[in-house]
C-alpha positions in Angstrom: 0.0 0.0 -0.1 0.0 8.1 9.8 -2.6 10.2 11.1 -6.0 9.7 9.5 -9.2 11.1 10.9 -11.6 9.3 13.1 -15.2 10.5 12.3 -18.0 10.2 15.1 -20.1 8.3 13.0 -21.1 4.5 12.2 -18.4 2.1 11.1 -19.5 2.6 7.5 -19.7 6.2 7.8 -16.0 6.0 9.1 -15.0 4.5 6.0 -16.6 7.1 3.9 -14.6 9.8 5.8 -11.1 8.2 5.3 -10.2 10.9 2.7 -6.4 10.7 3.0 -6.6 7.1 2.0 -9.7 6.7 0.1 -10.6 8.3 -3.4 -13.9 9.2 -2.1 -15.6 12.8 -2.3 -15.5 15.1 0.3 -17.2 14.2 3.5 -20.0 16.5 4.8 -18.4 17.2 8.1 -14.7 17.6 9.3 -13.3 14.4 10.7 -11.3 14.4 14.1 -7.7 13.0 14.2 -6.9 9.4 14.9 -3.7 7.4 15.5 -1.5 6.8 12.4 -1.8 3.1 11.8 -5.5 3.1 11.2 -5.1 3.6 7.3 -4.0 1.4 4.6 -3.6 4.2 2.0 -6.3 2.3 -0.2 -9.7 2.8 -1.1 -11.7 1.1 1.6 -15.3 1.1 0.7 -17.7 2.6 -1.6 -19.1 2.0 -5.1 -17.1 0.0 -7.8 -15.6 3.4 -9.4 -14.1 4.0 -5.9 -12.6 0.2 -5.6 -11.3 0.6 -9.2 -8.7 3.1 -7.7 -7.3 0.7 -5.3 -4.5 -0.7 -7.5 -3.3 2.5 -8.7 -2.1 2.9 -5.7 -3.8 2.1 -5.3 -2.8 3.0 -2.4 0.5 3.7 -4.1 3.9 4.3 -1.7 6.8 6.0 -2.2 10.2 4.5 -0.7 13.6 5.8 -0.8 14.8 7.8 -3.7 18.5 8.2 -3.4 19.5 10.8 -6.1 17.6 13.9 -7.8 16.3 13.9 -11.3 18.9 14.0 -13.9 18.7 14.7 -17.6 20.8 12.2 -19.7 23.1 13.4 -22.4 21.1 11.3 -24.9 17.8 12.4 -23.6 16.9 13.9 -27.1 17.4 10.6 -28.4 15.2 8.8 -26.0 11.3 8.2 -26.7 8.9 7.9 -23.6 6.4 5.9 -25.8 9.3 3.5 -27.2 10.2 2.9 -23.3 6.7 2.2 -22.3 6.2 -0.1 -25.3 9.4 -2.1 -24.2 7.9 -2.3 -20.7 4.5 -3.4 -22.1 6.3 -6.2 -24.1 8.2 -7.3 -21.1 4.9 -7.6 -19.0 3.3 -9.6 -22.0 5.5 -12.4 -21.3 5.1 -12.2 -17.6 2.4 -14.9 -16.1 2.8 -13.6 -12.4 4.9 -11.5 -10.0 5.3 -10.8 -6.3 6.9 -7.7 -4.9 7.1 -5.9 -1.7 5.5 -2.5 -1.6 5.8 0.8 0.3 2.9 3.3 -0.3 2.3 6.9 0.7 -0.8 8.9 0.2 -0.7 12.7 0.7 -3.6 15.0 0.9 -2.4 18.4 1.1 -5.8 19.9 1.5 -6.1 18.1 4.8 -2.5 18.4 5.7 -2.5 14.6 6.2 0.0 11.9 5.0 -0.6 8.1 5.4 1.9 5.3 4.8 1.6 1.4 4.6 3.5 -1.4 3.3 3.4 -5.2 2.7 3.4 -7.5 0.0 1.6 -7.4 -3.4 1.3 -10.5 -5.8 -0.6 -11.0 -9.0 -1.3 -13.9 -11.4 -2.8 -12.8 -14.7 -5.3 -12.4 -15.7 -7.6 -11.8 -12.7 -6.0 -12.9 -9.4 -4.6 -10.1 -7.1 -3.6 -9.9 -3.3 -2.4 -6.8 -1.3 -1.5 -8.1 2.0 -0.6 -5.3 4.3 2.0 -5.9 7.2 1.3 -2.2 8.3 -1.4 -1.9 9.1 -1.3 -5.6 9.8 -4.1 -7.6 8.7 -5.6 -5.5 6.1 -6.2 -7.5 2.9 -7.3 -6.8 -0.7 -8.0 -10.0 -2.7 -9.3 -10.6 -6.1 -10.3 -14.3 -6.7 -11.4 -14.0 -10.3 -15.1 -13.6 -9.5 -15.0 -10.8 -6.6 -12.9 -8.4 -5.1 -12.7 -8.5 -1.4 -11.6 -5.4 0.6 -11.3 -6.2 4.4 -9.7 -3.5 6.7 -9.9 -4.6 10.2 -7.7 -1.6 11.2 -10.6 0.4 10.6 -13.6 -1.9 11.1 -13.0 -5.5 11.8 -16.8 -6.2 11.5 -17.1 -5.5 7.8 -15.8 -6.7 4.3 -16.5 -5.1 1.1 -17.3 -7.4 -2.0 -17.4 -6.1 -5.7 -17.8 -7.9 -8.9 -14.2 -8.3 -10.6 -15.7 -7.5 -14.1 -17.0 -3.9 -12.5 -13.4 -3.1 -11.8 -12.4 -2.9 -15.4 -9.1 -4.7 -15.0 -7.8 -2.1 -12.8 -6.0 -4.3 -10.4 -3.6 -5.3 -13.1 -1.2 -2.3 -12.5 0.9 -3.0 -15.8 -2.2 -3.5 -17.9 -3.4 -0.1 -16.5 -0.3 1.8 -17.6 1.3 -0.3 -20.2 -1.8 -1.4 -22.4 -1.8 0.4 -25.7 0.2 3.4 -24.1 0.6 5.4 -27.6 -3.0 5.7 -27.7 -4.2 6.1 -24.1 -1.6 8.5 -22.9 0.5 11.5 -23.8 3.9 10.6 -22.4 6.8 12.7 -21.8 10.5 11.4 -20.8 11.6 13.6 -17.8 14.9 12.1 -17.3 16.3 9.5 -15.1 16.2 8.9 -11.2 17.7 6.3 -8.8 14.9 4.3 -7.2 16.1 1.7 -4.5 19.5 1.7 -6.1 18.4 1.1 -9.6 18.4 3.7 -12.5 15.2 4.4 -13.8 13.4 6.3 -16.7 11.0 8.8 -15.3 7.9 9.2 -17.5 5.0 11.6 -17.0 1.5 10.6 -18.3 -1.5 12.8 -19.3 -4.5 10.4 -19.9 -6.1 11.0 -23.4 -9.4 9.2 -22.4 -11.5 8.8 -19.4 -9.5 7.9 -16.3 -10.0 7.7 -12.6 -6.7 10.0 -12.1 -5.6 13.3 -13.5 -2.1 12.5 -14.3 0.8 10.0 -13.3 4.3 9.3 -13.4 6.0 5.8 -13.9 9.5 4.9 -13.0 10.9 2.3 -15.6 14.1 0.4 -14.8 16.6 1.1 -17.4 18.3 -2.3 -17.1 15.2 -4.1 -17.4 11.9 -2.4 -18.5 9.9 -3.1 -15.3 7.8 -0.5 -13.3 9.7 0.2 -10.0 7.5 3.0 -8.8 4.3 4.9 -9.6 2.7 8.3 -8.8 -0.8 9.1 -9.4 -2.7 12.4 -8.7 -6.3 11.8 -8.4 -9.2 14.3 -9.2 -9.3 15.6 -5.5 -5.8 16.5 -5.6 -4.8 13.5 -3.5 -1.2 12.0 -4.4 -0.7 8.4 -4.3 3.0 6.9 -4.7 3.9 3.1 -4.6 7.3 1.8 -4.7 7.8 -2.0 -5.7 11.0 -3.6 -4.6 12.1 -7.3 -4.2 10.3 -7.9 -7.5 10.0 -11.7 -8.5 8.6 -12.2 -12.1 6.7 -15.4 -13.0 6.5 -16.4 -9.1 4.9 -19.6 -8.2 2.2 -18.0 -6.1 0.0 -20.7 -3.9 -3.7 -20.4 -4.9 -4.4 -19.9 -1.3 -3.2 -16.3 -1.8 -6.1 -15.4 -3.9 -8.7 -16.6 -1.6 -10.7 -14.8 1.0 -13.1 -16.2 3.4 -15.0 -13.8 5.6 -14.1 -14.4 9.4 -17.1 -15.4 11.5 -19.3 -12.7 12.5 -18.1 -10.2 9.6 -20.8 -8.6 7.6 -20.2 -8.9 3.9 -21.4 -5.8 2.0 -21.8 -6.1 -1.7 -21.4 -3.2 -4.0 
């Protein structure tokens, strides 16, 4: 995938008020502060359109950048779309992957920043899991039929379930950014930057069609065209940053990782 607010409302209304970590519209009343650990930095509930923002993360988290932006001497010869096409080709050959993630969500309007971390695994075409270690126990699972969003750090009595088809495939991070990039985005190569000790191209993206975000940036490794980091600016001005590290391509992932069974007594809310 901090100091998110604690609204004085029912559990379902609490989730609606988690503005720093959820791509929801502004709540009707200002929330009160709450301890930092109670936010995963991902959309926690709501309509399928809100759930679709999870993987652009959702929640998306920025780890350690160790160098400033630099312009390579051959920048003029570089082409952002060509780099993205190479990355797209790389991921077309990939059946699965796992990576650790660090996520940061900034809401400058509310002067709040939330951070989370954990492990993310995906098996194409329709299996996905985001398992949080901070806050521990929070989980997002796509099992091929449904997307389950369970955040006991917010409310351990509810789990939200949406049709996978309704997400439009947005849990596939690479498909979201690398599927037909020349048609879907106006891309600009900004330079190179170190991400976790690896040199990466920094590419800014302006959507050319309907999108759940206003603009984005991706960091693509120069030695192997894989995405190392993402930054997304949403409609409300919320900035989500996600860093992936320890990436394992074509990982053998146990099927149990993509199963979710609601704990006893937990209410299932279908969206």
